[in-house]
Residue frames as qw, qx, qy, qz and C-alpha x, y, z in Angstrom:
[[0.005, -0.890, -0.456, 0.008, -0.04, -0.01, 0.02],
 [0.411, 0.439, -0.054, 0.797, 1.49, 3.42, -0.95],
 [0.219, -0.148, -0.477, 0.838, 1.76, 6.26, 1.49],
 [0.345, -0.056, -0.113, -0.930, -1.23, 8.21, 0.16],
 [0.653, -0.258, -0.602, -0.379, -3.52, 5.18, 0.34],
 [0.500, -0.205, -0.686, 0.488, -2.25, 4.47, 3.85],
 [0.016, -0.066, -0.263, 0.962, -3.08, 8.05, 4.92],
 [0.478, -0.146, -0.319, -0.805, -6.40, 7.95, 3.27],
 [0.648, -0.279, -0.706, -0.066, -7.35, 4.67, 5.16],
 [0.371, -0.192, -0.597, 0.685, -6.20, 6.19, 8.48],
 [0.208, -0.001, 0.074, -0.975, -8.24, 9.32, 7.88],
 [0.612, -0.228, -0.516, -0.554, -11.29, 7.08, 7.02],
 [0.593, -0.267, -0.711, 0.269, -10.81, 5.22, 10.21],
 [0.166, -0.097, -0.358, 0.914, -10.65, 8.46, 12.19],
 [0.378, -0.096, -0.220, -0.894, -13.79, 9.70, 10.61],
 [0.645, -0.240, -0.660, -0.301, -15.61, 6.52, 11.33],
 [0.516, -0.229, -0.663, 0.492, -14.56, 6.65, 14.92],
 [0.127, -0.190, -0.276, 0.934, -15.41, 10.33, 15.51],
 [0.363, 0.082, -0.187, -0.909, -18.59, 10.76, 13.58],
 [0.329, 0.341, 0.860, -0.188, -22.06, 9.08, 13.68],
 [0.076, -0.004, -0.528, -0.845, -23.59, 9.65, 10.21],
 [0.369, 0.713, 0.187, 0.566, -25.59, 11.55, 9.29],
 [0.475, -0.652, -0.190, 0.560, -23.69, 14.51, 10.70],
 [0.304, 0.951, -0.061, -0.003, -22.35, 17.87, 9.67],
 [0.799, -0.121, 0.137, 0.572, -18.75, 18.00, 8.51],
 [0.109, 0.967, -0.080, -0.218, -16.63, 21.04, 7.98],
 [0.814, 0.294, 0.119, 0.486, -13.93, 21.07, 5.31],
 [0.185, -0.905, 0.103, 0.368, -11.11, 23.72, 5.45],
 [0.763, 0.353, 0.216, 0.497, -8.91, 24.90, 2.61],
 [0.164, -0.761, 0.141, 0.611, -6.39, 27.51, 2.02],
 [0.663, 0.520, 0.446, 0.303, -6.37, 28.65, -1.70],
 [0.251, -0.109, 0.195, 0.942, -4.62, 31.28, -3.83],
 [0.286, 0.514, 0.321, -0.742, -7.08, 34.04, -4.28],
 [0.367, 0.390, -0.442, -0.720, -7.14, 33.73, -8.14],
 [0.357, -0.004, -0.878, -0.320, -8.50, 30.19, -7.94],
 [0.227, 0.067, 0.669, -0.704, -11.04, 30.65, -5.23],
 [0.642, 0.263, 0.004, -0.720, -14.01, 30.74, -7.61],
 [0.586, 0.280, -0.721, -0.242, -12.85, 27.40, -9.09],
 [0.140, 0.023, -0.901, 0.411, -12.85, 25.85, -5.66],
 [0.342, 0.169, 0.486, -0.787, -16.13, 27.41, -4.66],
 [0.629, 0.168, -0.416, -0.635, -17.97, 25.99, -7.69],
 [0.534, 0.042, -0.844, 0.025, -17.39, 22.53, -6.17],
 [0.188, -0.159, -0.756, 0.606, -18.82, 23.66, -2.92],
 [0.258, -0.227, -0.212, -0.915, -21.96, 25.25, -4.09],
 [0.650, -0.430, -0.544, -0.310, -24.21, 22.85, -2.07],
 [0.589, -0.282, -0.538, 0.534, -22.33, 23.73, 1.20],
 [0.253, -0.957, -0.130, 0.048, -22.56, 26.58, 3.74],
 [0.735, 0.286, -0.068, 0.611, -19.38, 28.40, 2.83],
 [0.265, -0.934, 0.025, 0.239, -17.34, 31.09, 4.81],
 [0.706, 0.468, 0.006, 0.532, -14.51, 32.87, 2.94],
 [0.389, -0.871, 0.003, 0.299, -11.87, 34.85, 4.73],
 [0.591, 0.727, -0.151, 0.317, -9.18, 36.86, 2.78],
 [0.753, -0.213, -0.219, 0.584, -5.55, 36.78, 4.16],
 [0.281, -0.779, -0.080, 0.556, -3.98, 39.92, 5.47],
 [0.206, -0.448, 0.463, 0.737, -1.96, 40.47, 2.35],
 [0.605, 0.491, 0.061, -0.624, -4.82, 39.49, 0.02],
 [0.253, 0.450, -0.772, -0.372, -3.03, 36.62, -1.68],
 [0.246, -0.077, -0.966, -0.012, -4.85, 33.71, -0.20],
 [0.600, -0.330, 0.004, -0.728, -8.31, 32.91, 1.16],
 [0.097, -0.046, 0.964, -0.242, -9.37, 30.33, 3.68],
 [0.603, -0.123, -0.432, -0.659, -12.50, 28.53, 2.78],
 [0.237, 0.001, 0.879, -0.413, -14.65, 26.66, 5.37],
 [0.543, -0.055, -0.534, -0.645, -17.42, 24.59, 3.92],
 [0.315, -0.048, 0.800, -0.508, -20.06, 22.92, 6.05],
 [0.607, 0.056, -0.482, -0.629, -22.56, 20.29, 4.99],
 [0.752, -0.169, 0.502, -0.392, -24.74, 17.49, 6.34],
 [0.414, 0.432, -0.739, -0.309, -23.40, 14.29, 5.07],
 [0.908, -0.199, 0.005, -0.369, -24.61, 10.64, 5.36],
 [0.970, -0.149, 0.063, 0.181, -21.35, 8.83, 5.30],
 [0.534, -0.565, 0.350, 0.522, -17.52, 8.83, 5.29],
 [0.588, 0.254, 0.548, 0.538, -17.33, 8.50, 1.50],
 [0.185, 0.903, 0.304, 0.241, -19.17, 11.78, 0.94],
 [0.361, -0.887, 0.140, 0.251, -16.43, 13.48, 3.08],
 [0.604, -0.300, 0.545, 0.498, -13.62, 11.85, 1.22],
 [0.498, 0.588, 0.523, 0.363, -15.17, 12.53, -2.15],
 [0.054, 0.993, 0.108, 0.013, -15.07, 16.31, -1.54],
 [0.459, -0.709, 0.422, 0.329, -11.38, 16.12, -0.53],
 [0.670, 0.097, 0.608, 0.414, -10.69, 14.08, -3.56],
 [0.395, 0.804, 0.374, 0.240, -12.37, 16.56, -5.94],
 [0.116, -0.987, 0.095, 0.060, -10.65, 19.59, -4.34],
 [0.652, -0.481, 0.448, 0.378, -7.29, 17.85, -4.25],
 [0.671, 0.383, 0.485, 0.410, -7.29, 17.85, -8.04],
 [0.170, 0.965, 0.098, 0.177, -7.11, 21.70, -8.13],
 [0.638, 0.211, -0.221, 0.707, -3.47, 23.03, -8.17],
 [0.057, 0.442, -0.168, 0.879, -2.84, 25.58, -5.39],
 [0.654, -0.548, -0.130, -0.505, -5.14, 24.24, -2.78],
 [0.205, 0.249, -0.817, 0.478, -4.06, 23.17, 0.87],
 [0.678, -0.467, -0.464, -0.327, -6.52, 20.99, 2.80],
 [0.122, -0.496, 0.583, -0.632, -6.59, 21.42, 6.52]]
């Protein structure tokens, strides 16, 4: 098993241990300001809070949504991870 798959499985286990689905989950991302709209299009069904950094180069995005299982959480991370310039927290 490669390192990314191992981390993904560990994260899956943590989610399963700490959440009883359905439940609200909050994703957090730091993105370059010029790609924020691209990220936000993938979060259109979420409650979103955007905060611009002090210098205006980055934004922090918090997205909250009621999800029914761990796979829904991981799917959002997978989709957003395909966008260059995004840091998941």
